[in-house]
PAKE-716100 format. One record per residue (C-alpha): residue in one letter; x, y, z. Coordinates in steps of 0.5 Angstrom, whole numbers, plus 500, padded with zeros to 3 digits. Example, Ala and Ser with C-alpha at 12.3 -4.5 7.8 and 13.67 -1.06 7.14 Angstrom:
<atoms>
a525491516s527498514
</atoms>
This chain:
<atoms>
x508157033x514160030x520158028x524152031x529155036x536152036x541152042x548151039x553148043x560148042x566146047x570150051x577147050x584151052x588154047x594149049x590143046x590147039x596142036x593136039x585137037x584144033x577143032x575142039x579149041x576152035x569154037x568159032x568153027x563149031x558154032x559156024x557149023x551149027x549155024x549152017x546146019x540150022x539155016x539149012x533147016x530153016x531154024x534160028x540160032x537163038x543162043x550159042x553156048x561155050x562150055x566145058x564139063x557142064x552138068x546136064x541140070x545147069x540153069x545155063x542150058x535150060x534158061x528159057x528153053x521150051x518143049x517143042x520149040x527149042x532144040x540143042x545142036x552140037x557139031x558132033x558127039x565128041x564136042x558134046x562129050x567135052x562140053x558136058x559132064x555126061x552126054x547120057x544124062x543130058x540126052x535123058x534130061x532133054x527127053x524128059x523135058x521134050x527138047x530135041x538134041x541133034x548133032x550136025x554129023x559132018x566131018x570136022x575140018x582138017x587143020x593145017x598150020x595156017x589155020x591153027x595160026x589163025x585160031x591162035x591169033x584170034x584166041x590169044x589177042x581178043x582184047x587187041x581188037x583182032x577178030x580172027x580174019
</atoms>
């Protein structure tokens, strides 16, 4: 059957919210957390979604998803609540389609001023070739 394919869900949160909620703004860290989770289980991240308030029936979620082969993962329920319009509807749709949905379930990183500055630079200068490192 092949490896389990993972769709990692991250929240698309405006840069203006960086001071109030840096983890929701830092989609790179959200996707990295999902990738570590998948690698620890021998799964393969096949897609990374960056969304906000997406409906559970939106085609971007379900494009190519196969029951028993694919699963969705997000860093936390909180990220799902930001990324999707209704988490309950999404989990019901996953159950109906035979697709698992998981959360990583580890603590979010604590952001200091330097970490916030790196996120800000990466997101505010994407066309200048800055990769956030």
